[in-house]
All heavy atoms as a GROMACS GRO file, in nm:
protein
  538
    1MET      N    1  -2.166   0.192   0.315
    1MET     CA    2  -2.208   0.131   0.191
    1MET      C    3  -2.204  -0.021   0.207
    1MET      O    4  -2.105  -0.076   0.255
    1MET     CB    5  -2.112   0.176   0.080
    1MET     CG    6  -2.125   0.098  -0.048
    1MET     SD    7  -2.007   0.149  -0.175
    1MET     CE    8  -2.115   0.242  -0.278
    2LYS      N    9  -2.310  -0.085   0.168
    2LYS     CA   10  -2.316  -0.231   0.175
    2LYS      C   11  -2.248  -0.289   0.050
    2LYS      O   12  -2.281  -0.252  -0.062
    2LYS     CB   13  -2.461  -0.278   0.184
    2LYS     CG   14  -2.473  -0.427   0.202
    2LYS     CD   15  -2.617  -0.466   0.226
    2LYS     CE   16  -2.625  -0.615   0.252
    2LYS     NZ   17  -2.762  -0.657   0.282
    3ILE      N   18  -2.156  -0.378   0.073
    3ILE     CA   19  -2.083  -0.444  -0.036
    3ILE      C   20  -2.146  -0.580  -0.060
    3ILE      O   21  -2.146  -0.666   0.028
    3ILE     CB   22  -1.933  -0.460   0.000
    3ILE    CG1   23  -1.870  -0.325   0.037
    3ILE    CG2   24  -1.858  -0.527  -0.114
    3ILE    CD1   25  -1.875  -0.220  -0.069
    4THR      N   26  -2.198  -0.598  -0.181
    4THR     CA   27  -2.264  -0.724  -0.214
    4THR      C   28  -2.196  -0.801  -0.326
    4THR      O   29  -2.228  -0.916  -0.350
    4THR     CB   30  -2.410  -0.699  -0.254
    4THR    OG1   31  -2.412  -0.607  -0.364
    4THR    CG2   32  -2.490  -0.641  -0.138
    5ASP      N   33  -2.103  -0.734  -0.395
    5ASP     CA   34  -2.033  -0.799  -0.505
    5ASP      C   35  -1.908  -0.720  -0.540
    5ASP      O   36  -1.878  -0.618  -0.478
    5ASP     CB   37  -2.125  -0.812  -0.628
    5ASP     CG   38  -2.184  -0.679  -0.673
    5ASP    OD1   39  -2.131  -0.572  -0.635
    5ASP    OD2   40  -2.286  -0.681  -0.744
    6ALA      N   41  -1.832  -0.770  -0.638
    6ALA     CA   42  -1.707  -0.705  -0.677
    6ALA      C   43  -1.731  -0.563  -0.729
    6ALA      O   44  -1.650  -0.474  -0.706
    6ALA     CB   45  -1.635  -0.790  -0.783
    7ALA      N   46  -1.844  -0.542  -0.796
    7ALA     CA   47  -1.873  -0.410  -0.850
    7ALA      C   48  -1.895  -0.307  -0.740
    7ALA      O   49  -1.844  -0.194  -0.748
    7ALA     CB   50  -1.995  -0.416  -0.942
    8SER      N   51  -1.968  -0.344  -0.635
    8SER     CA   52  -1.991  -0.248  -0.527
    8SER      C   53  -1.863  -0.225  -0.446
    8SER      O   54  -1.839  -0.114  -0.397
    8SER     CB   55  -2.107  -0.292  -0.437
    8SER     OG   56  -2.087  -0.420  -0.383
    9PHE      N   57  -1.779  -0.326  -0.434
    9PHE     CA   58  -1.649  -0.308  -0.367
    9PHE      C   59  -1.564  -0.210  -0.449
    9PHE      O   60  -1.506  -0.116  -0.394
    9PHE     CB   61  -1.577  -0.443  -0.354
    9PHE     CG   62  -1.447  -0.433  -0.278
    9PHE    CD1   63  -1.445  -0.437  -0.141
    9PHE    CD2   64  -1.326  -0.419  -0.346
    9PHE    CE1   65  -1.325  -0.428  -0.070
    9PHE    CE2   66  -1.206  -0.410  -0.278
    9PHE     CZ   67  -1.206  -0.414  -0.138
   10GLY      N   68  -1.560  -0.230  -0.580
   10GLY     CA   69  -1.483  -0.141  -0.667
   10GLY      C   70  -1.534   0.002  -0.662
   10GLY      O   71  -1.455   0.097  -0.660
   11LYS      N   72  -1.665   0.017  -0.657
   11LYS     CA   73  -1.724   0.151  -0.650
   11LYS      C   74  -1.682   0.221  -0.521
   11LYS      O   75  -1.649   0.339  -0.521
   11LYS     CB   76  -1.876   0.142  -0.658
   11LYS     CG   77  -1.946   0.274  -0.658
   11LYS     CD   78  -2.097   0.258  -0.672
   11LYS     CE   79  -2.166   0.394  -0.668
   11LYS     NZ   80  -2.311   0.381  -0.679
   12ALA      N   81  -1.681   0.147  -0.410
   12ALA     CA   82  -1.640   0.205  -0.281
   12ALA      C   83  -1.494   0.247  -0.285
   12ALA      O   84  -1.457   0.354  -0.234
   12ALA     CB   85  -1.664   0.104  -0.169
   13ILE      N   86  -1.409   0.165  -0.347
   13ILE     CA   87  -1.267   0.197  -0.359
   13ILE      C   88  -1.250   0.324  -0.442
   13ILE      O   89  -1.177   0.417  -0.403
   13ILE     CB   90  -1.190   0.080  -0.424
   13ILE    CG1   91  -1.190  -0.043  -0.333
   13ILE    CG2   92  -1.048   0.120  -0.464
   13ILE    CD1   93  -1.112  -0.027  -0.205
   14LYS      N   94  -1.319   0.331  -0.555
   14LYS     CA   95  -1.306   0.447  -0.644
   14LYS      C   96  -1.356   0.574  -0.575
   14LYS      O   97  -1.291   0.679  -0.583
   14LYS     CB   98  -1.385   0.422  -0.771
   14LYS     CG   99  -1.371   0.533  -0.873
   14LYS     CD  100  -1.443   0.498  -1.001
   14LYS     CE  101  -1.420   0.604  -1.107
   14LYS     NZ  102  -1.479   0.565  -1.236
   15MET      N  103  -1.470   0.567  -0.507
   15MET     CA  104  -1.524   0.683  -0.439
   15MET      C  105  -1.427   0.736  -0.333
   15MET      O  106  -1.404   0.856  -0.322
   15MET     CB  107  -1.660   0.649  -0.373
   15MET     CG  108  -1.773   0.634  -0.472
   15MET     SD  109  -1.929   0.576  -0.399
   15MET     CE  110  -1.946   0.678  -0.256
   16ARG      N  111  -1.370   0.645  -0.256
   16ARG     CA  112  -1.276   0.686  -0.150
   16ARG      C  113  -1.149   0.746  -0.210
   16ARG      O  114  -1.098   0.847  -0.161
   16ARG     CB  115  -1.244   0.568  -0.060
   16ARG     CG  116  -1.149   0.599   0.051
   16ARG     CD  117  -1.203   0.704   0.147
   16ARG     NE  118  -1.109   0.723   0.255
   16ARG     CZ  119  -1.106   0.826   0.336
   16ARG    NH1  120  -1.196   0.922   0.324
   16ARG    NH2  121  -1.016   0.834   0.430
   17ARG      N  122  -1.099   0.684  -0.316
   17ARG     CA  123  -0.979   0.736  -0.382
   17ARG      C  124  -1.003   0.879  -0.429
   17ARG      O  125  -0.920   0.968  -0.408
   17ARG     CB  126  -0.939   0.647  -0.500
   17ARG     CG  127  -0.819   0.701  -0.578
   17ARG     CD  128  -0.782   0.614  -0.696
   17ARG     NE  129  -0.886   0.598  -0.796
   17ARG     CZ  130  -0.915   0.691  -0.888
   17ARG    NH1  131  -0.850   0.806  -0.892
   17ARG    NH2  132  -1.010   0.667  -0.977
   18LYS      N  133  -1.118   0.902  -0.488
   18LYS     CA  134  -1.150   1.036  -0.537
   18LYS      C  135  -1.171   1.134  -0.422
   18LYS      O  136  -1.135   1.251  -0.434
   18LYS     CB  137  -1.271   1.030  -0.630
   18LYS     CG  138  -1.236   0.965  -0.762
   18LYS     CD  139  -1.348   0.976  -0.863
   18LYS     CE  140  -1.298   0.928  -0.996
   18LYS     NZ  141  -1.347   1.009  -1.106
   19GLU      N  142  -1.231   1.088  -0.311
   19GLU     CA  143  -1.246   1.174  -0.194
   19GLU      C  144  -1.111   1.225  -0.145
   19GLU      O  145  -1.097   1.339  -0.102
   19GLU     CB  146  -1.313   1.098  -0.078
   19GLU     CG  147  -1.460   1.079  -0.090
   19GLU     CD  148  -1.516   0.991   0.023
   19GLU    OE1  149  -1.442   0.958   0.118
   19GLU    OE2  150  -1.635   0.956   0.014
   20LEU      N  151  -1.012   1.136  -0.151
   20LEU     CA  152  -0.878   1.170  -0.107
   20LEU      C  153  -0.799   1.246  -0.215
   20LEU      O  154  -0.685   1.285  -0.190
   20LEU     CB  155  -0.801   1.043  -0.067
   20LEU     CG  156  -0.858   0.968   0.053
   20LEU    CD1  157  -0.787   0.834   0.070
   20LEU    CD2  158  -0.845   1.052   0.180
   21LYS      N  159  -0.861   1.262  -0.332
   21LYS     CA  160  -0.799   1.330  -0.445
   21LYS      C  161  -0.671   1.260  -0.493
   21LYS      O  162  -0.575   1.324  -0.536
   21LYS     CB  163  -0.773   1.477  -0.414
   21LYS     CG  164  -0.900   1.553  -0.381
   21LYS     CD  165  -0.877   1.700  -0.372
   21LYS     CE  166  -0.997   1.783  -0.332
   21LYS     NZ  167  -1.126   1.736  -0.335
   22TYR      N  168  -0.672   1.127  -0.483
   22TYR     CA  169  -0.562   1.047  -0.535
   22TYR      C  170  -0.595   1.006  -0.678
   22TYR      O  171  -0.708   0.971  -0.708
   22TYR     CB  172  -0.544   0.918  -0.454
   22TYR     CG  173  -0.497   0.934  -0.312
   22TYR    CD1  174  -0.501   0.824  -0.226
   22TYR    CD2  175  -0.449   1.053  -0.262
   22TYR    CE1  176  -0.458   0.834  -0.094
   22TYR    CE2  177  -0.407   1.064  -0.131
   22TYR     CZ  178  -0.411   0.954  -0.048
   22TYR     OH  179  -0.369   0.965   0.083
   23THR      N  180  -0.495   1.006  -0.764
   23THR     CA  181  -0.513   0.949  -0.897
   23THR      C  182  -0.479   0.801  -0.891
   23THR      O  183  -0.415   0.754  -0.797
   23THR     CB  184  -0.419   1.018  -0.998
   23THR    OG1  185  -0.284   0.989  -0.961
   23THR    CG2  186  -0.444   1.168  -1.006
   24GLN      N  187  -0.522   0.730  -0.993
   24GLN     CA  188  -0.484   0.589  -1.002
   24GLN      C  189  -0.332   0.578  -1.013
   24GLN      O  190  -0.272   0.487  -0.955
   24GLN     CB  191  -0.551   0.521  -1.120
   24GLN     CG  192  -0.699   0.499  -1.101
   24GLN     CD  193  -0.765   0.432  -1.219
   24GLN    OE1  194  -0.710   0.428  -1.330
   24GLN    NE2  195  -0.883   0.377  -1.198
   25GLY      N  196  -0.271   0.671  -1.083
   25GLY     CA  197  -0.126   0.670  -1.097
   25GLY      C  198  -0.054   0.688  -0.964
   25GLY      O  199   0.043   0.619  -0.936
   26PHE      N  200  -0.104   0.780  -0.883
   26PHE     CA  201  -0.044   0.802  -0.751
   26PHE      C  202  -0.057   0.677  -0.665
   26PHE      O  203   0.038   0.633  -0.602
   26PHE     CB  204  -0.110   0.921  -0.680
   26PHE     CG  205  -0.066   0.937  -0.537
   26PHE    CD1  206   0.055   0.998  -0.507
   26PHE    CD2  207  -0.145   0.889  -0.433
   26PHE    CE1  208   0.097   1.011  -0.375
   26PHE    CE2  209  -0.103   0.901  -0.301
   26PHE     CZ  210   0.018   0.963  -0.272
   27LEU      N  211  -0.177   0.620  -0.664
   27LEU     CA  212  -0.200   0.499  -0.585
   27LEU      C  213  -0.113   0.384  -0.634
   27LEU      O  214  -0.060   0.307  -0.554
   27LEU     CB  215  -0.349   0.462  -0.590
   27LEU     CG  216  -0.402   0.365  -0.487
   27LEU    CD1  217  -0.370   0.410  -0.345
   27LEU    CD2  218  -0.551   0.345  -0.505
   28SER      N  219  -0.094   0.378  -0.765
   28SER     CA  220  -0.008   0.275  -0.823
   28SER      C  221   0.136   0.291  -0.775
   28SER      O  222   0.200   0.194  -0.732
   28SER     CB  223  -0.013   0.285  -0.975
   28SER     OG  224   0.084   0.203  -1.034
   29GLU      N  225   0.187   0.413  -0.779
   29GLU     CA  226   0.324   0.438  -0.734
   29GLU      C  227   0.339   0.409  -0.584
   29GLU      O  228   0.439   0.353  -0.541
   29GLU     CB  229   0.363   0.582  -0.762
   29GLU     CG  230   0.386   0.612  -0.907
   29GLU     CD  231   0.424   0.756  -0.932
   29GLU    OE1  232   0.480   0.821  -0.841
   29GLU    OE2  233   0.396   0.805  -1.043
   30PHE      N  234   0.238   0.447  -0.507
   30PHE     CA  235   0.245   0.431  -0.362
   30PHE      C  236   0.239   0.284  -0.321
   30PHE      O  237   0.309   0.242  -0.229
   30PHE     CB  238   0.130   0.508  -0.296
   30PHE     CG  239   0.137   0.512  -0.147
   30PHE    CD1  240   0.225   0.597  -0.082
   30PHE    CD2  241   0.055   0.430  -0.069
   30PHE    CE1  242   0.234   0.601   0.056
   30PHE    CE2  243   0.062   0.433   0.069
   30PHE     CZ  244   0.152   0.518   0.131
   31THR      N  245   0.158   0.204  -0.390
   31THR     CA  246   0.138   0.063  -0.351
   31THR      C  247   0.228  -0.034  -0.427
   31THR      O  248   0.249  -0.146  -0.382
   31THR     CB  249  -0.007   0.020  -0.374
   31THR    OG1  250  -0.037   0.031  -0.514
   31THR    CG2  251  -0.104   0.102  -0.292
   32GLY      N  252   0.274   0.008  -0.544
   32GLY     CA  253   0.353  -0.083  -0.628
   32GLY      C  254   0.265  -0.170  -0.716
   32GLY      O  255   0.317  -0.254  -0.789
   33PHE      N  256   0.134  -0.152  -0.712
   33PHE     CA  257   0.043  -0.225  -0.798
   33PHE      C  258   0.025  -0.148  -0.928
   33PHE      O  259   0.033  -0.025  -0.930
   33PHE     CB  260  -0.093  -0.246  -0.732
   33PHE     CG  261  -0.088  -0.319  -0.600
   33PHE    CD1  262  -0.179  -0.290  -0.500
   33PHE    CD2  263   0.007  -0.416  -0.575
   33PHE    CE1  264  -0.176  -0.357  -0.378
   33PHE    CE2  265   0.012  -0.483  -0.454
   33PHE     CZ  266  -0.081  -0.453  -0.355
   34SER      N  267  -0.001  -0.217  -1.035
   34SER     CA  268  -0.015  -0.149  -1.164
   34SER      C  269  -0.144  -0.067  -1.170
   34SER      O  270  -0.242  -0.095  -1.101
   34SER     CB  271  -0.015  -0.253  -1.278
   34SER     OG  272  -0.134  -0.330  -1.273
   35VAL      N  273  -0.139   0.034  -1.256
   35VAL     CA  274  -0.260   0.115  -1.278
   35VAL      C  275  -0.371   0.027  -1.334
   35VAL      O  276  -0.487   0.043  -1.299
   35VAL     CB  277  -0.229   0.232  -1.375
   35VAL    CG1  278  -0.357   0.304  -1.417
   35VAL    CG2  279  -0.133   0.331  -1.310
   36SER      N  280  -0.335  -0.070  -1.417
   36SER     CA  281  -0.438  -0.158  -1.474
   36SER      C  282  -0.504  -0.242  -1.364
   36SER      O  283  -0.626  -0.266  -1.370
   36SER     CB  284  -0.382  -0.246  -1.585
   36SER     OG  285  -0.284  -0.335  -1.536
   37PHE      N  286  -0.428  -0.285  -1.262
   37PHE     CA  287  -0.490  -0.359  -1.152
   37PHE      C  288  -0.589  -0.269  -1.078
   37PHE      O  289  -0.701  -0.310  -1.048
   37PHE     CB  290  -0.386  -0.412  -1.052
   37PHE     CG  291  -0.450  -0.468  -0.928
   37PHE    CD1  292  -0.507  -0.593  -0.928
   37PHE    CD2  293  -0.457  -0.392  -0.811
   37PHE    CE1  294  -0.570  -0.643  -0.815
   37PHE    CE2  295  -0.519  -0.441  -0.698
   37PHE     CZ  296  -0.576  -0.568  -0.700
   38ILE      N  297  -0.548  -0.147  -1.049
   38ILE     CA  298  -0.636  -0.055  -0.976
   38ILE      C  299  -0.761  -0.025  -1.058
   38ILE      O  300  -0.873  -0.024  -1.006
   38ILE     CB  301  -0.559   0.073  -0.938
   38ILE    CG1  302  -0.448   0.037  -0.837
   38ILE    CG2  303  -0.653   0.180  -0.881
   38ILE    CD1  304  -0.344   0.144  -0.815
   39SER      N  305  -0.743  -0.004  -1.186
   39SER     CA  306  -0.855   0.020  -1.276
   39SER      C  307  -0.951  -0.101  -1.277
   39SER      O  308  -1.072  -0.085  -1.268
   39SER     CB  309  -0.805   0.049  -1.416
   39SER     OG  310  -0.911   0.066  -1.505
   40ASP      N  311  -0.895  -0.220  -1.291
   40ASP     CA  312  -0.977  -0.342  -1.290
   40ASP      C  313  -1.054  -0.355  -1.158
   40ASP      O  314  -1.172  -0.389  -1.157
   40ASP     CB  315  -0.890  -0.467  -1.309
   40ASP     CG  316  -0.839  -0.485  -1.451
   40ASP    OD1  317  -0.890  -0.417  -1.543
   40ASP    OD2  318  -0.748  -0.568  -1.469
   41LEU      N  319  -0.986  -0.329  -1.048
   41LEU     CA  320  -1.049  -0.337  -0.916
   41LEU      C  321  -1.166  -0.241  -0.907
   41LEU      O  322  -1.275  -0.277  -0.864
   41LEU     CB  323  -0.946  -0.307  -0.808
   41LEU     CG  324  -0.992  -0.310  -0.663
   41LEU    CD1  325  -1.037  -0.451  -0.625
   41LEU    CD2  326  -0.880  -0.263  -0.571
   42GLU      N  327  -1.145  -0.118  -0.951
   42GLU     CA  328  -1.250  -0.016  -0.944
   42GLU      C  329  -1.367  -0.047  -1.037
   42GLU      O  330  -1.479  -0.006  -1.010
   42GLU     CB  331  -1.193   0.122  -0.975
   42GLU     CG  332  -1.102   0.174  -0.866
   42GLU     CD  333  -1.049   0.313  -0.894
   42GLU    OE1  334  -1.073   0.369  -1.003
   42GLU    OE2  335  -0.981   0.368  -0.804
   43ARG      N  336  -1.342  -0.118  -1.144
   43ARG     CA  337  -1.449  -0.157  -1.237
   43ARG      C  338  -1.521  -0.284  -1.190
   43ARG      O  339  -1.617  -0.327  -1.252
   43ARG     CB  340  -1.392  -0.178  -1.377
   43ARG     CG  341  -1.364  -0.049  -1.452
   43ARG     CD  342  -1.342  -0.070  -1.601
   43ARG     NE  343  -1.272  -0.193  -1.635
   43ARG     CZ  344  -1.140  -0.205  -1.645
   43ARG    NH1  345  -1.062  -0.103  -1.623
   43ARG    NH2  346  -1.087  -0.320  -1.679
   44GLY      N  347  -1.473  -0.342  -1.080
   44GLY     CA  348  -1.542  -0.458  -1.025
   44GLY      C  349  -1.502  -0.591  -1.085
   44GLY      O  350  -1.582  -0.685  -1.084
   45LYS      N  351  -1.381  -0.600  -1.136
   45LYS     CA  352  -1.336  -0.727  -1.194
   45LYS      C  353  -1.340  -0.835  -1.087
   45LYS      O  354  -1.272  -0.825  -0.984
   45LYS     CB  355  -1.195  -0.714  -1.250
   45LYS     CG  356  -1.145  -0.837  -1.319
   45LYS     CD  357  -1.009  -0.816  -1.381
   45LYS     CE  358  -0.961  -0.942  -1.452
   45LYS     NZ  359  -0.826  -0.923  -1.505
   46PRO      N  360  -1.420  -0.939  -1.106
   46PRO     CA  361  -1.438  -1.039  -1.001
   46PRO      C  362  -1.316  -1.125  -0.971
   46PRO      O  363  -1.310  -1.189  -0.867
   46PRO     CB  364  -1.555  -1.125  -1.052
   46PRO     CG  365  -1.560  -1.102  -1.198
   46PRO     CD  366  -1.502  -0.965  -1.224
   47THR      N  367  -1.217  -1.125  -1.060
   47THR     CA  368  -1.099  -1.207  -1.037
   47THR      C  369  -0.982  -1.128  -0.977
   47THR      O  370  -0.872  -1.180  -0.968
   47THR     CB  371  -1.053  -1.273  -1.168
   47THR    OG1  372  -1.028  -1.172  -1.264
   47THR    CG2  373  -1.158  -1.371  -1.219
   48ALA      N  374  -1.008  -1.003  -0.934
   48ALA     CA  375  -0.903  -0.924  -0.870
   48ALA      C  376  -0.856  -0.996  -0.744
   48ALA      O  377  -0.936  -1.052  -0.669
   48ALA     CB  378  -0.953  -0.784  -0.836
   49GLU      N  379  -0.726  -0.995  -0.722
   49GLU     CA  380  -0.667  -1.066  -0.608
   49GLU      C  381  -0.714  -1.004  -0.476
   49GLU      O  382  -0.698  -0.885  -0.451
   49GLU     CB  383  -0.516  -1.060  -0.618
   49GLU     CG  384  -0.445  -1.146  -0.517
   49GLU     CD  385  -0.294  -1.145  -0.536
   49GLU    OE1  386  -0.248  -1.136  -0.650
   49GLU    OE2  387  -0.224  -1.153  -0.435
   50LEU      N  388  -0.771  -1.088  -0.389
   50LEU     CA  389  -0.830  -1.042  -0.264
   50LEU      C  390  -0.730  -0.972  -0.173
   50LEU      O  391  -0.758  -0.864  -0.120
   50LEU     CB  392  -0.896  -1.158  -0.190
   50LEU     CG  393  -0.962  -1.125  -0.056
   50LEU    CD1  394  -1.072  -1.023  -0.074
   50LEU    CD2  395  -1.015  -1.251   0.009
   51GLY      N  396  -0.612  -1.029  -0.159
   51GLY     CA  397  -0.512  -0.969  -0.071
   51GLY      C  398  -0.476  -0.828  -0.114
   51GLY      O  399  -0.465  -0.736  -0.032
   52LYS      N  400  -0.458  -0.809  -0.243
   52LYS     CA  401  -0.425  -0.677  -0.296
   52LYS      C  402  -0.543  -0.581  -0.278
   52LYS      O  403  -0.524  -0.464  -0.245
   52LYS     CB  404  -0.388  -0.684  -0.444
   52LYS     CG  405  -0.253  -0.747  -0.471
   52LYS     CD  406  -0.227  -0.745  -0.622
   52LYS     CE  407  -0.093  -0.804  -0.657
   52LYS     NZ  408  -0.072  -0.802  -0.804
   53ALA      N  409  -0.663  -0.631  -0.301
   53ALA     CA  410  -0.783  -0.548  -0.287
   53ALA      C  411  -0.799  -0.500  -0.144
   53ALA      O  412  -0.829  -0.383  -0.119
   53ALA     CB  413  -0.906  -0.626  -0.332
   54LEU      N  414  -0.777  -0.588  -0.048
   54LEU     CA  415  -0.788  -0.550   0.093
   54LEU      C  416  -0.677  -0.452   0.131
   54LEU      O  417  -0.700  -0.359   0.210
   54LEU     CB  418  -0.784  -0.674   0.182
   54LEU     CG  419  -0.904  -0.768   0.168
   54LEU    CD1  420  -0.881  -0.893   0.251
   54LEU    CD2  421  -1.032  -0.698   0.208
   55TYR      N  422  -0.560  -0.470   0.076
   55TYR     CA  423  -0.448  -0.379   0.102
   55TYR      C  424  -0.482  -0.238   0.052
   55TYR      O  425  -0.461  -0.140   0.124
   55TYR     CB  426  -0.321  -0.431   0.036
   55TYR     CG  427  -0.200  -0.344   0.060
   55TYR    CD1  428  -0.136  -0.344   0.184
   55TYR    CD2  429  -0.150  -0.262  -0.040
   55TYR    CE1  430  -0.025  -0.264   0.206
   55TYR    CE2  431  -0.039  -0.182  -0.018
   55TYR     CZ  432   0.022  -0.184   0.106
   55TYR     OH  433   0.133  -0.103   0.128
   56ILE      N  434  -0.537  -0.229  -0.068
   56ILE     CA  435  -0.576  -0.099  -0.124
   56ILE      C  436  -0.682  -0.034  -0.034
   56ILE      O  437  -0.673   0.085  -0.002
   56ILE     CB  438  -0.631  -0.115  -0.267
   56ILE    CG1  439  -0.523  -0.163  -0.362
   56ILE    CG2  440  -0.698   0.013  -0.314
   56ILE    CD1  441  -0.441  -0.057  -0.430
   57ALA      N  442  -0.781  -0.112   0.009
   57ALA     CA  443  -0.885  -0.057   0.097
   57ALA      C  444  -0.822  -0.002   0.225
   57ALA      O  445  -0.858   0.107   0.271
   57ALA     CB  446  -0.988  -0.165   0.129
   58ASN      N  447  -0.729  -0.075   0.280
   58ASN     CA  448  -0.661  -0.032   0.402
   58ASN      C  449  -0.582   0.097   0.380
   58ASN      O  450  -0.589   0.189   0.462
   58ASN     CB  451  -0.570  -0.143   0.453
   58ASN     CG  452  -0.509  -0.112   0.588
   58ASN    OD1  453  -0.578  -0.064   0.678
   58ASN    ND2  454  -0.382  -0.137   0.603
   59ILE      N  455  -0.509   0.104   0.270
   59ILE     CA  456  -0.431   0.223   0.237
   59ILE      C  457  -0.522   0.345   0.225
   59ILE      O  458  -0.486   0.456   0.264
   59ILE     CB  459  -0.352   0.202   0.105
   59ILE    CG1  460  -0.240   0.100   0.125
   59ILE    CG2  461  -0.297   0.332   0.050
   59ILE    CD1  462  -0.133   0.141   0.224
   60LEU      N  463  -0.642   0.324   0.173
   60LEU     CA  464  -0.738   0.434   0.154
   60LEU      C  465  -0.815   0.467   0.282
   60LEU      O  466  -0.901   0.554   0.282
   60LEU     CB  467  -0.836   0.400   0.041
   60LEU     CG  468  -0.773   0.390  -0.099
   60LEU    CD1  469  -0.876   0.341  -0.199
   60LEU    CD2  470  -0.714   0.523  -0.142
   61GLY      N  471  -0.785   0.393   0.390
   61GLY     CA  472  -0.852   0.422   0.517
   61GLY      C  473  -0.991   0.362   0.528
   61GLY      O  474  -1.074   0.412   0.603
   62LEU      N  475  -1.016   0.256   0.454
   62LEU     CA  476  -1.146   0.189   0.461
   62LEU      C  477  -1.135   0.064   0.548
   62LEU      O  478  -1.039  -0.012   0.535
   62LEU     CB  479  -1.192   0.148   0.320
   62LEU     CG  480  -1.220   0.262   0.223
   62LEU    CD1  481  -1.243   0.207   0.084
   62LEU    CD2  482  -1.338   0.343   0.269
   63ASP      N  483  -1.232   0.045   0.636
   63ASP     CA  484  -1.238  -0.076   0.717
   63ASP      C  485  -1.331  -0.175   0.651
   63ASP      O  486  -1.433  -0.137   0.595
   63ASP     CB  487  -1.291  -0.045   0.858
   63ASP     CG  488  -1.194   0.040   0.938
   63ASP    OD1  489  -1.072   0.024   0.920
   63ASP    OD2  490  -1.241   0.121   1.020
   64ILE      N  491  -1.296  -0.300   0.657
   64ILE     CA  492  -1.379  -0.407   0.603
   64ILE      C  493  -1.432  -0.489   0.719
   64ILE      O  494  -1.355  -0.540   0.800
   64ILE     CB  495  -1.297  -0.500   0.509
   64ILE    CG1  496  -1.226  -0.422   0.399
   64ILE    CG2  497  -1.385  -0.611   0.452
   64ILE    CD1  498  -1.315  -0.351   0.301
   65ASN      N  499  -1.562  -0.498   0.728
   65ASN     CA  500  -1.628  -0.576   0.833
   65ASN      C  501  -1.715  -0.683   0.769
   65ASN      O  502  -1.781  -0.657   0.670
   65ASN     CB  503  -1.716  -0.488   0.922
   65ASN     CG  504  -1.638  -0.383   0.994
   65ASN    OD1  505  -1.540  -0.414   1.062
   65ASN    ND2  506  -1.678  -0.259   0.978
   66ILE      N  507  -1.716  -0.800   0.829
   66ILE     CA  508  -1.804  -0.905   0.783
   66ILE      C  509  -1.898  -0.939   0.898
   66ILE      O  510  -1.853  -0.974   1.008
   66ILE     CB  511  -1.725  -1.030   0.739
   66ILE    CG1  512  -1.636  -0.995   0.620
   66ILE    CG2  513  -1.821  -1.144   0.705
   66ILE    CD1  514  -1.551  -1.108   0.571
   67ASP      N  515  -2.026  -0.925   0.872
   67ASP     CA  516  -2.128  -0.951   0.974
   67ASP      C  517  -2.223  -1.060   0.927
   67ASP      O  518  -2.258  -1.066   0.808
   67ASP     CB  519  -2.209  -0.823   1.001
   67ASP     CG  520  -2.122  -0.708   1.047
   67ASP    OD1  521  -2.039  -0.730   1.136
   67ASP    OD2  522  -2.138  -0.596   0.993
   68ALA      N  523  -2.262  -1.145   1.018
   68ALA     CA  524  -2.361  -1.248   0.984
   68ALA      C  525  -2.498  -1.182   0.963
   68ALA      O  526  -2.530  -1.084   1.029
   68ALA     CB  527  -2.370  -1.351   1.096
   69ARG      N  528  -2.574  -1.236   0.871
   69ARG     CA  529  -2.709  -1.182   0.847
   69ARG      C  530  -2.807  -1.245   0.940
   69ARG      O  531  -2.795  -1.348   0.991
   69ARG     CB  532  -2.754  -1.213   0.704
   69ARG     CG  533  -2.684  -1.127   0.604
   69ARG     CD  534  -2.740  -1.150   0.467
   69ARG     NE  535  -2.631  -1.215   0.393
   69ARG     CZ  536  -2.647  -1.291   0.289
   69ARG    NH1  537  -2.766  -1.318   0.245
   69ARG    NH2  538  -2.545  -1.343   0.228
   0.00000   0.00000   0.00000
């Protein structure tokens, strides 16, 4: 999936979480981040903290690559 903005990043996070059958509550307990943060991230909130967002992606087994166009 090509990530072009916060919304597409959030969609990828949500899809992967659901593939793994994790609830937002489970992910919250596992990471220590609030359910509201995870919800905001999945909805594409553009001000979500990058470090936390990358950590969540890593926990879900997603790799982030940046390639020049």
